[in-house]
HTML snippet that shows the backbone in 3Dmol.js (N, CA, C, O; Angstrom):
<script src="https://3Dmol.org/build/3Dmol-min.js"></script>
<div id="view" style="width:600px;height:400px;position:relative"></div>
<script>
const pdb = `
ATOM      1  N   UNK A   1     203.270 251.827 112.838  1.00  0.00           N
ATOM      2  CA  UNK A   1     201.943 252.168 112.539  1.00  0.00           C
ATOM      3  C   UNK A   1     201.087 252.131 113.801  1.00  0.00           C
ATOM      4  O   UNK A   1     201.252 251.232 114.627  1.00  0.00           O
ATOM      5  N   UNK A   2     200.173 253.093 113.967  1.00  0.00           N
ATOM      6  CA  UNK A   2     199.263 252.985 115.102  1.00  0.00           C
ATOM      7  C   UNK A   2     198.379 251.725 115.136  1.00  0.00           C
ATOM      8  O   UNK A   2     197.794 251.297 114.142  1.00  0.00           O
ATOM      9  N   UNK A   3     198.328 251.157 116.377  1.00  0.00           N
ATOM     10  CA  UNK A   3     197.637 249.905 116.528  1.00  0.00           C
ATOM     11  C   UNK A   3     196.185 250.132 116.073  1.00  0.00           C
ATOM     12  O   UNK A   3     195.620 249.252 115.425  1.00  0.00           O
ATOM     13  N   UNK A   4     195.554 251.291 116.392  1.00  0.00           N
ATOM     14  CA  UNK A   4     194.144 251.455 116.010  1.00  0.00           C
ATOM     15  C   UNK A   4     194.087 251.423 114.477  1.00  0.00           C
ATOM     16  O   UNK A   4     193.145 250.850 113.929  1.00  0.00           O
ATOM     17  N   UNK A   5     194.996 251.979 113.807  1.00  0.00           N
ATOM     18  CA  UNK A   5     195.032 251.982 112.341  1.00  0.00           C
ATOM     19  C   UNK A   5     195.166 250.533 111.765  1.00  0.00           C
ATOM     20  O   UNK A   5     194.532 250.164 110.777  1.00  0.00           O
ATOM     21  N   UNK A   6     196.026 249.751 112.445  1.00  0.00           N
ATOM     22  CA  UNK A   6     196.097 248.343 112.017  1.00  0.00           C
ATOM     23  C   UNK A   6     194.855 247.540 112.230  1.00  0.00           C
ATOM     24  O   UNK A   6     194.513 246.696 111.402  1.00  0.00           O
ATOM     25  N   UNK A   7     194.153 247.784 113.346  1.00  0.00           N
ATOM     26  CA  UNK A   7     192.927 247.040 113.737  1.00  0.00           C
ATOM     27  C   UNK A   7     191.850 247.474 112.555  1.00  0.00           C
ATOM     28  O   UNK A   7     191.103 246.681 111.981  1.00  0.00           O
ATOM     29  N   UNK A   8     191.925 248.834 112.322  1.00  0.00           N
ATOM     30  CA  UNK A   8     190.879 249.294 111.285  1.00  0.00           C
ATOM     31  C   UNK A   8     191.053 248.623 109.944  1.00  0.00           C
ATOM     32  O   UNK A   8     190.114 248.153 109.301  1.00  0.00           O
ATOM     33  N   UNK A   9     192.342 248.610 109.560  1.00  0.00           N
ATOM     34  CA  UNK A   9     192.721 248.051 108.263  1.00  0.00           C
ATOM     35  C   UNK A   9     192.345 246.491 108.268  1.00  0.00           C
ATOM     36  O   UNK A   9     191.879 245.993 107.243  1.00  0.00           O
ATOM     37  N   UNK A  10     192.528 245.793 109.312  1.00  0.00           N
ATOM     38  CA  UNK A  10     192.101 244.425 109.370  1.00  0.00           C
ATOM     39  C   UNK A  10     190.686 244.294 109.193  1.00  0.00           C
ATOM     40  O   UNK A  10     190.234 243.439 108.432  1.00  0.00           O
ATOM     41  N   UNK A  11     189.865 245.173 109.918  1.00  0.00           N
ATOM     42  CA  UNK A  11     188.373 245.134 109.918  1.00  0.00           C
ATOM     43  C   UNK A  11     187.857 245.485 108.480  1.00  0.00           C
ATOM     44  O   UNK A  11     186.867 244.941 107.991  1.00  0.00           O
ATOM     45  N   UNK A  12     188.570 246.391 107.872  1.00  0.00           N
ATOM     46  CA  UNK A  12     188.144 246.794 106.552  1.00  0.00           C
ATOM     47  C   UNK A  12     188.278 245.648 105.537  1.00  0.00           C
ATOM     48  O   UNK A  12     187.404 245.389 104.710  1.00  0.00           O
ATOM     49  N   UNK A  13     189.450 244.973 105.663  1.00  0.00           N
ATOM     50  CA  UNK A  13     189.804 243.848 104.804  1.00  0.00           C
ATOM     51  C   UNK A  13     188.762 242.689 105.070  1.00  0.00           C
ATOM     52  O   UNK A  13     188.239 242.069 104.145  1.00  0.00           O
ATOM     53  N   UNK A  14     188.525 242.468 106.283  1.00  0.00           N
ATOM     54  CA  UNK A  14     187.408 241.382 106.738  1.00  0.00           C
ATOM     55  C   UNK A  14     186.070 241.826 106.033  1.00  0.00           C
ATOM     56  O   UNK A  14     185.480 241.071 105.261  1.00  0.00           O
ATOM     57  N   UNK A  15     185.638 243.054 106.331  1.00  0.00           N
ATOM     58  CA  UNK A  15     184.422 243.437 105.782  1.00  0.00           C
ATOM     59  C   UNK A  15     184.251 243.418 104.275  1.00  0.00           C
ATOM     60  O   UNK A  15     183.190 243.095 103.742  1.00  0.00           O
ATOM     61  N   UNK A  16     185.368 243.788 103.596  1.00  0.00           N
ATOM     62  CA  UNK A  16     185.392 243.745 102.096  1.00  0.00           C
ATOM     63  C   UNK A  16     185.154 242.389 101.608  1.00  0.00           C
ATOM     64  O   UNK A  16     184.414 242.166 100.649  1.00  0.00           O
ATOM     65  N   UNK A  17     185.849 241.372 102.336  1.00  0.00           N
ATOM     66  CA  UNK A  17     185.695 239.947 101.962  1.00  0.00           C
ATOM     67  C   UNK A  17     184.314 239.475 102.160  1.00  0.00           C
ATOM     68  O   UNK A  17     183.755 238.794 101.300  1.00  0.00           O
ATOM     69  N   UNK A  18     183.681 239.851 103.385  1.00  0.00           N
ATOM     70  CA  UNK A  18     182.383 239.457 103.772  1.00  0.00           C
ATOM     71  C   UNK A  18     181.377 240.061 102.743  1.00  0.00           C
ATOM     72  O   UNK A  18     180.397 239.389 102.425  1.00  0.00           O
ATOM     73  N   UNK A  19     181.569 241.258 102.229  1.00  0.00           N
ATOM     74  CA  UNK A  19     180.625 241.935 101.328  1.00  0.00           C
ATOM     75  C   UNK A  19     180.747 241.125 100.060  1.00  0.00           C
ATOM     76  O   UNK A  19     179.694 240.905  99.462  1.00  0.00           O
ATOM     77  N   UNK A  20     181.907 240.631  99.541  1.00  0.00           N
ATOM     78  CA  UNK A  20     181.963 239.876  98.377  1.00  0.00           C
ATOM     79  C   UNK A  20     181.333 238.561  98.510  1.00  0.00           C
ATOM     80  O   UNK A  20     180.676 238.088  97.582  1.00  0.00           O
ATOM     81  N   UNK A  21     181.506 237.929  99.658  1.00  0.00           N
ATOM     82  CA  UNK A  21     180.743 236.581  99.875  1.00  0.00           C
ATOM     83  C   UNK A  21     179.244 236.742  99.960  1.00  0.00           C
ATOM     84  O   UNK A  21     178.479 235.907  99.477  1.00  0.00           O
ATOM     85  N   UNK A  22     178.827 237.870 100.606  1.00  0.00           N
ATOM     86  CA  UNK A  22     177.332 238.117 100.684  1.00  0.00           C
ATOM     87  C   UNK A  22     176.695 238.395  99.326  1.00  0.00           C
ATOM     88  O   UNK A  22     175.601 237.928  99.010  1.00  0.00           O
ATOM     89  N   UNK A  23     177.455 239.202  98.515  1.00  0.00           N
ATOM     90  CA  UNK A  23     176.891 239.470  97.199  1.00  0.00           C
ATOM     91  C   UNK A  23     176.873 238.255  96.425  1.00  0.00           C
ATOM     92  O   UNK A  23     175.978 238.106  95.593  1.00  0.00           O
ATOM     93  N   UNK A  24     177.830 237.287  96.610  1.00  0.00           N
ATOM     94  CA  UNK A  24     177.818 236.010  95.828  1.00  0.00           C
ATOM     95  C   UNK A  24     176.693 235.235  96.241  1.00  0.00           C
ATOM     96  O   UNK A  24     176.020 234.636  95.402  1.00  0.00           O
ATOM     97  N   UNK A  25     176.379 235.187  97.687  1.00  0.00           N
ATOM     98  CA  UNK A  25     175.239 234.394  98.133  1.00  0.00           C
ATOM     99  C   UNK A  25     173.882 234.923  97.630  1.00  0.00           C
ATOM    100  O   UNK A  25     172.949 234.159  97.382  1.00  0.00           O
ATOM    101  N   UNK A  26     173.801 236.395  97.476  1.00  0.00           N
ATOM    102  CA  UNK A  26     172.556 236.894  96.888  1.00  0.00           C
ATOM    103  C   UNK A  26     172.343 236.452  95.490  1.00  0.00           C
ATOM    104  O   UNK A  26     171.217 236.164  95.086  1.00  0.00           O
ATOM    105  N   UNK A  27     173.498 236.387  94.671  1.00  0.00           N
ATOM    106  CA  UNK A  27     173.372 236.035  93.335  1.00  0.00           C
ATOM    107  C   UNK A  27     172.966 234.599  93.255  1.00  0.00           C
ATOM    108  O   UNK A  27     172.154 234.278  92.387  1.00  0.00           O
ATOM    109  N   UNK A  28     173.442 233.721  94.058  1.00  0.00           N
ATOM    110  CA  UNK A  28     173.074 232.307  94.126  1.00  0.00           C
ATOM    111  C   UNK A  28     171.475 232.176  94.460  1.00  0.00           C
ATOM    112  O   UNK A  28     170.741 231.397  93.852  1.00  0.00           O
ATOM    113  N   UNK A  29     171.065 232.988  95.443  1.00  0.00           N
ATOM    114  CA  UNK A  29     169.647 233.004  95.848  1.00  0.00           C
ATOM    115  C   UNK A  29     168.814 233.371  94.638  1.00  0.00           C
ATOM    116  O   UNK A  29     167.814 232.715  94.345  1.00  0.00           O
ATOM    117  N   UNK A  30     169.228 234.435  93.921  1.00  0.00           N
ATOM    118  CA  UNK A  30     168.463 234.951  92.770  1.00  0.00           C
ATOM    119  C   UNK A  30     168.426 233.976  91.747  1.00  0.00           C
ATOM    120  O   UNK A  30     167.393 233.766  91.112  1.00  0.00           O
ATOM    121  N   UNK A  31     169.563 233.317  91.525  1.00  0.00           N
ATOM    122  CA  UNK A  31     169.581 232.313  90.476  1.00  0.00           C
ATOM    123  C   UNK A  31     168.686 231.113  90.709  1.00  0.00           C
ATOM    124  O   UNK A  31     168.148 230.507  89.782  1.00  0.00           O
ATOM    125  N   UNK A  32     168.543 230.776  92.070  1.00  0.00           N
ATOM    126  CA  UNK A  32     167.594 229.661  92.528  1.00  0.00           C
ATOM    127  C   UNK A  32     166.095 230.185  92.639  1.00  0.00           C
ATOM    128  O   UNK A  32     165.197 229.407  92.960  1.00  0.00           O
ATOM    129  N   UNK A  33     165.872 231.411  92.387  1.00  0.00           N
ATOM    130  CA  UNK A  33     164.589 232.047  92.524  1.00  0.00           C
ATOM    131  C   UNK A  33     164.159 231.952  93.962  1.00  0.00           C
ATOM    132  O   UNK A  33     163.022 231.581  94.253  1.00  0.00           O
ATOM    133  N   UNK A  34     165.026 232.273  94.833  1.00  0.00           N
ATOM    134  CA  UNK A  34     164.727 232.224  96.250  1.00  0.00           C
ATOM    135  C   UNK A  34     164.766 233.600  96.949  1.00  0.00           C
ATOM    136  O   UNK A  34     165.662 234.383  96.634  1.00  0.00           O
ATOM    137  N   UNK A  35     163.943 233.908  97.786  1.00  0.00           N
ATOM    138  CA  UNK A  35     163.879 235.254  98.441  1.00  0.00           C
ATOM    139  C   UNK A  35     165.178 235.619  99.039  1.00  0.00           C
ATOM    140  O   UNK A  35     165.713 234.862  99.849  1.00  0.00           O
ATOM    141  N   UNK A  36     165.728 236.763  98.678  1.00  0.00           N
ATOM    142  CA  UNK A  36     167.005 237.159  99.246  1.00  0.00           C
ATOM    143  C   UNK A  36     166.949 238.412 100.168  1.00  0.00           C
ATOM    144  O   UNK A  36     167.967 239.032 100.479  1.00  0.00           O
ATOM    145  N   UNK A  37     165.686 238.750 100.591  1.00  0.00           N
ATOM    146  CA  UNK A  37     165.591 239.810 101.450  1.00  0.00           C
ATOM    147  C   UNK A  37     166.498 239.974 102.598  1.00  0.00           C
ATOM    148  O   UNK A  37     167.146 241.013 102.724  1.00  0.00           O
ATOM    149  N   UNK A  38     166.581 239.009 103.439  1.00  0.00           N
ATOM    150  CA  UNK A  38     167.424 238.992 104.546  1.00  0.00           C
ATOM    151  C   UNK A  38     168.753 239.015 104.199  1.00  0.00           C
ATOM    152  O   UNK A  38     169.519 239.646 104.928  1.00  0.00           O
ATOM    153  N   UNK A  39     169.195 238.424 103.183  1.00  0.00           N
ATOM    154  CA  UNK A  39     170.749 238.446 102.730  1.00  0.00           C
ATOM    155  C   UNK A  39     171.047 239.829 102.254  1.00  0.00           C
ATOM    156  O   UNK A  39     172.124 240.377 102.488  1.00  0.00           O
ATOM    157  N   UNK A  40     170.031 240.412 101.549  1.00  0.00           N
ATOM    158  CA  UNK A  40     170.381 241.822 101.099  1.00  0.00           C
ATOM    159  C   UNK A  40     170.394 242.903 102.244  1.00  0.00           C
ATOM    160  O   UNK A  40     171.144 243.878 102.189  1.00  0.00           O
ATOM    161  N   UNK A  41     169.586 242.693 103.208  1.00  0.00           N
ATOM    162  CA  UNK A  41     169.710 243.455 104.446  1.00  0.00           C
ATOM    163  C   UNK A  41     170.929 243.297 105.169  1.00  0.00           C
ATOM    164  O   UNK A  41     171.445 244.280 105.702  1.00  0.00           O
ATOM    165  N   UNK A  42     171.470 242.109 105.246  1.00  0.00           N
ATOM    166  CA  UNK A  42     172.750 241.892 105.825  1.00  0.00           C
ATOM    167  C   UNK A  42     173.823 242.592 105.008  1.00  0.00           C
ATOM    168  O   UNK A  42     174.782 243.121 105.569  1.00  0.00           O
ATOM    169  N   UNK A  43     173.673 242.600 103.688  1.00  0.00           N
ATOM    170  CA  UNK A  43     174.758 243.164 102.830  1.00  0.00           C
ATOM    171  C   UNK A  43     174.735 244.706 103.057  1.00  0.00           C
ATOM    172  O   UNK A  43     175.776 245.350 103.183  1.00  0.00           O
ATOM    173  N   UNK A  44     173.517 245.254 103.101  1.00  0.00           N
ATOM    174  CA  UNK A  44     173.486 246.802 103.340  1.00  0.00           C
ATOM    175  C   UNK A  44     174.012 247.120 104.650  1.00  0.00           C
ATOM    176  O   UNK A  44     174.673 248.153 104.757  1.00  0.00           O
ATOM    177  N   UNK A  45     173.816 246.386 105.664  1.00  0.00           N
ATOM    178  CA  UNK A  45     174.460 246.646 107.015  1.00  0.00           C
ATOM    179  C   UNK A  45     175.986 246.538 106.925  1.00  0.00           C
ATOM    180  O   UNK A  45     176.724 247.349 107.486  1.00  0.00           O
ATOM    181  N   UNK A  46     176.444 245.474 106.176  1.00  0.00           N
ATOM    182  CA  UNK A  46     177.897 245.372 106.035  1.00  0.00           C
ATOM    183  C   UNK A  46     178.498 246.498 105.298  1.00  0.00           C
ATOM    184  O   UNK A  46     179.552 247.015 105.666  1.00  0.00           O
ATOM    185  N   UNK A  47     177.816 246.896 104.225  1.00  0.00           N
ATOM    186  CA  UNK A  47     178.276 248.058 103.482  1.00  0.00           C
ATOM    187  C   UNK A  47     178.258 249.381 104.337  1.00  0.00           C
ATOM    188  O   UNK A  47     179.171 250.198 104.219  1.00  0.00           O
ATOM    189  N   UNK A  48     177.276 249.565 105.140  1.00  0.00           N
ATOM    190  CA  UNK A  48     177.305 250.699 105.991  1.00  0.00           C
ATOM    191  C   UNK A  48     178.353 250.714 107.007  1.00  0.00           C
ATOM    192  O   UNK A  48     178.931 251.756 107.317  1.00  0.00           O
ATOM    193  N   UNK A  49     178.640 249.442 107.594  1.00  0.00           N
ATOM    194  CA  UNK A  49     179.697 249.373 108.430  1.00  0.00           C
ATOM    195  C   UNK A  49     181.014 249.651 107.804  1.00  0.00           C
ATOM    196  O   UNK A  49     181.893 250.275 108.399  1.00  0.00           O
ATOM    197  N   UNK A  50     181.152 249.162 106.547  1.00  0.00           N
ATOM    198  CA  UNK A  50     182.394 249.419 105.833  1.00  0.00           C
ATOM    199  C   UNK A  50     182.714 250.803 105.689  1.00  0.00           C
ATOM    200  O   UNK A  50     183.837 251.241 105.942  1.00  0.00           O
ATOM    201  N   UNK A  51     181.641 251.595 105.239  1.00  0.00           N
ATOM    202  CA  UNK A  51     181.784 253.043 105.032  1.00  0.00           C
ATOM    203  C   UNK A  51     182.270 253.676 106.402  1.00  0.00           C
ATOM    204  O   UNK A  51     183.169 254.516 106.444  1.00  0.00           O
ATOM    205  N   UNK A  52     181.650 253.239 107.436  1.00  0.00           N
ATOM    206  CA  UNK A  52     182.021 253.899 108.716  1.00  0.00           C
ATOM    207  C   UNK A  52     183.489 253.621 109.067  1.00  0.00           C
ATOM    208  O   UNK A  52     184.226 254.532 109.443  1.00  0.00           O
ATOM    209  N   UNK A  53     183.898 252.371 108.943  1.00  0.00           N
ATOM    210  CA  UNK A  53     185.276 252.018 109.123  1.00  0.00           C
ATOM    211  C   UNK A  53     186.227 252.765 108.211  1.00  0.00           C
ATOM    212  O   UNK A  53     187.254 253.190 108.739  1.00  0.00           O
ATOM    213  N   UNK A  54     186.036 252.991 106.910  1.00  0.00           N
ATOM    214  CA  UNK A  54     186.805 253.764 106.066  1.00  0.00           C
ATOM    215  C   UNK A  54     186.896 255.132 106.449  1.00  0.00           C
ATOM    216  O   UNK A  54     187.970 255.733 106.462  1.00  0.00           O
ATOM    217  N   UNK A  55     185.783 255.656 106.766  1.00  0.00           N
ATOM    218  CA  UNK A  55     185.725 257.140 107.222  1.00  0.00           C
ATOM    219  C   UNK A  55     186.624 257.368 108.537  1.00  0.00           C
ATOM    220  O   UNK A  55     187.373 258.339 108.649  1.00  0.00           O
ATOM    221  N   UNK A  56     186.483 256.435 109.458  1.00  0.00           N
ATOM    222  CA  UNK A  56     187.249 256.404 110.664  1.00  0.00           C
ATOM    223  C   UNK A  56     188.669 256.401 110.380  1.00  0.00           C
ATOM    224  O   UNK A  56     189.420 257.181 110.966  1.00  0.00           O
ATOM    225  N   UNK A  57     189.111 255.521 109.464  1.00  0.00           N
ATOM    226  CA  UNK A  57     190.454 255.310 109.074  1.00  0.00           C
ATOM    227  C   UNK A  57     190.997 256.643 108.426  1.00  0.00           C
ATOM    228  O   UNK A  57     192.111 257.086 108.704  1.00  0.00           O
ATOM    229  N   UNK A  58     190.204 257.199 107.615  1.00  0.00           N
ATOM    230  CA  UNK A  58     190.616 258.540 106.986  1.00  0.00           C
ATOM    231  C   UNK A  58     190.824 259.587 107.910  1.00  0.00           C
ATOM    232  O   UNK A  58     191.756 260.374 107.737  1.00  0.00           O
ATOM    233  N   UNK A  59     189.966 259.695 108.991  1.00  0.00           N
ATOM    234  CA  UNK A  59     190.134 260.679 109.975  1.00  0.00           C
ATOM    235  C   UNK A  59     191.467 260.410 110.848  1.00  0.00           C
ATOM    236  O   UNK A  59     192.190 261.319 111.256  1.00  0.00           O
ATOM    237  N   UNK A  60     191.677 259.138 111.062  1.00  0.00           N
ATOM    238  CA  UNK A  60     192.945 258.794 111.809  1.00  0.00           C
ATOM    239  C   UNK A  60     194.109 259.189 111.028  1.00  0.00           C
ATOM    240  O   UNK A  60     195.061 259.792 111.524  1.00  0.00           O
ATOM    241  N   UNK A  61     194.029 258.840 109.784  1.00  0.00           N
ATOM    242  CA  UNK A  61     195.328 259.206 108.798  1.00  0.00           C
ATOM    243  C   UNK A  61     195.406 260.666 108.657  1.00  0.00           C
ATOM    244  O   UNK A  61     196.538 261.136 108.543  1.00  0.00           O
ATOM    245  N   UNK A  62     194.377 261.486 108.644  1.00  0.00           N
ATOM    246  CA  UNK A  62     194.572 262.970 108.580  1.00  0.00           C
ATOM    247  C   UNK A  62     195.140 263.473 109.795  1.00  0.00           C
ATOM    248  O   UNK A  62     195.922 264.423 109.771  1.00  0.00           O
ATOM    249  N   UNK A  63     194.770 262.852 110.950  1.00  0.00           N
ATOM    250  CA  UNK A  63     195.401 263.297 112.184  1.00  0.00           C
ATOM    251  C   UNK A  63     196.754 262.954 112.222  1.00  0.00           C
ATOM    252  O   UNK A  63     197.555 263.707 112.777  1.00  0.00           O
ATOM    253  N   UNK A  64     197.139 261.812 111.653  1.00  0.00           N
ATOM    254  CA  UNK A  64     198.622 261.468 111.674  1.00  0.00           C
ATOM    255  C   UNK A  64     199.406 262.375 110.644  1.00  0.00           C
ATOM    256  O   UNK A  64     200.615 262.572 110.768  1.00  0.00           O
ATOM    257  N   UNK A  65     198.709 262.875 109.697  1.00  0.00           N
ATOM    258  CA  UNK A  65     199.485 263.761 108.762  1.00  0.00           C
ATOM    259  C   UNK A  65     200.139 265.028 109.499  1.00  0.00           C
ATOM    260  O   UNK A  65     201.160 265.579 109.086  1.00  0.00           O
ATOM    261  N   UNK A  66     199.475 265.395 110.561  1.00  0.00           N
ATOM    262  CA  UNK A  66     200.024 266.596 111.383  1.00  0.00           C
ATOM    263  C   UNK A  66     201.326 266.288 112.177  1.00  0.00           C
ATOM    264  O   UNK A  66     202.040 267.141 112.704  1.00  0.00           O
ATOM    265  N   UNK A  67     201.526 264.960 112.186  1.00  0.00           N
ATOM    266  CA  UNK A  67     202.767 264.454 112.953  1.00  0.00           C
ATOM    267  C   UNK A  67     203.960 264.576 112.090  1.00  0.00           C
ATOM    268  O   UNK A  67     205.042 264.422 112.658  1.00  0.00           O
ATOM    269  N   UNK A  68     203.963 264.842 110.730  1.00  0.00           N
ATOM    270  CA  UNK A  68     204.996 264.813 109.814  1.00  0.00           C
ATOM    271  C   UNK A  68     205.251 266.102 109.275  1.00  0.00           C
ATOM    272  O   UNK A  68     204.314 266.897 109.206  1.00  0.00           O
ATOM    273  N   UNK A  69     206.444 266.440 108.862  1.00  0.00           N
ATOM    274  CA  UNK A  69     206.857 267.684 108.286  1.00  0.00           C
ATOM    275  C   UNK A  69     207.154 267.366 106.798  1.00  0.00           C
ATOM    276  O   UNK A  69     207.802 266.361 106.505  1.00  0.00           O
ATOM    277  N   UNK A  70     206.719 268.152 105.932  1.00  0.00           N
ATOM    278  CA  UNK A  70     207.116 267.975 104.461  1.00  0.00           C
ATOM    279  C   UNK A  70     208.413 268.654 104.168  1.00  0.00           C
ATOM    280  O   UNK A  70     208.679 269.794 104.547  1.00  0.00           O
ATOM    281  N   UNK A  71     209.202 267.885 103.472  1.00  0.00           N
ATOM    282  CA  UNK A  71     210.552 268.519 103.146  1.00  0.00           C
ATOM    283  C   UNK A  71     210.650 268.879 101.674  1.00  0.00           C
ATOM    284  O   UNK A  71     209.857 268.363 100.886  1.00  0.00           O
ATOM    285  N   UNK A  72     211.469 269.635 101.304  1.00  0.00           N
ATOM    286  CA  UNK A  72     211.668 270.063  99.884  1.00  0.00           C
ATOM    287  C   UNK A  72     211.709 268.905  98.858  1.00  0.00           C
ATOM    288  O   UNK A  72     211.158 268.988  97.760  1.00  0.00           O
ATOM    289  N   UNK A  73     212.384 267.836  99.276  1.00  0.00           N
ATOM    290  CA  UNK A  73     212.606 266.711  98.476  1.00  0.00           C
ATOM    291  C   UNK A  73     211.301 265.889  98.237  1.00  0.00           C
ATOM    292  O   UNK A  73     211.286 264.993  97.394  1.00  0.00           O
ATOM    293  N   UNK A  74     210.193 266.205  98.995  1.00  0.00           N
ATOM    294  CA  UNK A  74     209.026 265.486  98.888  1.00  0.00           C
ATOM    295  C   UNK A  74     208.882 264.353  99.849  1.00  0.00           C
ATOM    296  O   UNK A  74     207.849 263.689  99.940  1.00  0.00           O
ATOM    297  N   UNK A  75     210.020 264.145 100.603  1.00  0.00           N
ATOM    298  CA  UNK A  75     209.948 263.009 101.639  1.00  0.00           C
ATOM    299  C   UNK A  75     209.342 263.641 102.985  1.00  0.00           C
ATOM    300  O   UNK A  75     209.276 264.854 103.181  1.00  0.00           O
ATOM    301  N   UNK A  76     208.943 262.738 103.812  1.00  0.00           N
ATOM    302  CA  UNK A  76     208.411 263.219 105.094  1.00  0.00           C
ATOM    303  C   UNK A  76     209.164 262.669 106.275  1.00  0.00           C
ATOM    304  O   UNK A  76     209.654 261.542 106.208  1.00  0.00           O
ATOM    305  N   UNK A  77     209.278 263.412 107.354  1.00  0.00           N
ATOM    306  CA  UNK A  77     209.863 262.896 108.481  1.00  0.00           C
ATOM    307  C   UNK A  77     209.241 263.436 109.696  1.00  0.00           C
ATOM    308  O   UNK A  77     208.766 264.571 109.657  1.00  0.00           O
ATOM    309  N   UNK A  78     209.197 262.738 110.769  1.00  0.00           N
ATOM    310  CA  UNK A  78     208.713 263.183 112.060  1.00  0.00           C
ATOM    311  C   UNK A  78     209.429 264.367 112.590  1.00  0.00           C
ATOM    312  O   UNK A  78     210.659 264.337 112.638  1.00  0.00           O
ATOM    313  N   UNK A  79     208.745 265.448 113.007  1.00  0.00           N
ATOM    314  CA  UNK A  79     209.500 266.405 113.596  1.00  0.00           C
ATOM    315  C   UNK A  79     210.201 266.206 114.870  1.00  0.00           C
ATOM    316  O   UNK A  79     209.736 265.416 115.692  1.00  0.00           O
ATOM    317  N   UNK A  80     211.359 266.907 115.119  1.00  0.00           N
ATOM    318  CA  UNK A  80     212.014 266.628 116.441  1.00  0.00           C
ATOM    319  C   UNK A  80     211.235 267.252 117.451  1.00  0.00           C
ATOM    320  O   UNK A  80     210.778 268.369 117.207  1.00  0.00           O
ATOM    321  N   UNK A  81     211.003 266.702 118.570  1.00  0.00           N
ATOM    322  CA  UNK A  81     210.308 267.341 119.723  1.00  0.00           C
ATOM    323  C   UNK A  81     211.227 267.159 120.970  1.00  0.00           C
ATOM    324  O   UNK A  81     211.837 266.108 121.167  1.00  0.00           O
ATOM    325  N   UNK A  82     211.293 268.184 121.759  1.00  0.00           N
ATOM    326  CA  UNK A  82     212.066 268.060 122.899  1.00  0.00           C
ATOM    327  C   UNK A  82     211.276 267.521 124.103  1.00  0.00           C
ATOM    328  O   UNK A  82     210.109 267.856 124.311  1.00  0.00           O
ATOM    329  N   UNK A  83     211.920 266.722 124.841  1.00  0.00           N
ATOM    330  CA  UNK A  83     211.312 266.162 126.078  1.00  0.00           C
ATOM    331  C   UNK A  83     211.817 267.058 127.254  1.00  0.00           C
ATOM    332  O   UNK A  83     212.994 267.397 127.376  1.00  0.00           O
ATOM    333  N   UNK A  84     210.850 267.393 128.072  1.00  0.00           N
ATOM    334  CA  UNK A  84     211.385 268.215 129.170  1.00  0.00           C
ATOM    335  C   UNK A  84     210.689 268.240 130.358  1.00  0.00           C
ATOM    336  O   UNK A  84     211.102 268.915 131.302  1.00  0.00           O
TER     337      UNK A  84
END
`;
const viewer = $3Dmol.createViewer("view");
viewer.addModel(pdb, "pdb");
viewer.setStyle({}, {cartoon: {color: "spectrum"}});
viewer.zoomTo();
viewer.render();
</script>
């Protein structure tokens, strides 16, 4: 797997975890009747970053699809290229 794709997947996993933790923190602040404006802003930035990472991963994966050839059996294999 492409190193960039691996790093993107790690960042996406980290951001998803951070989003869950931030949402939990907001719930706790609301339950304690404390202002959660800054926590909500952080959550929105994290969510926006997550969207960007997922879109970038999709673009990389679409580009990688061009490197494979569909076979009648439904399997995929890399095409043979000549070096010269």
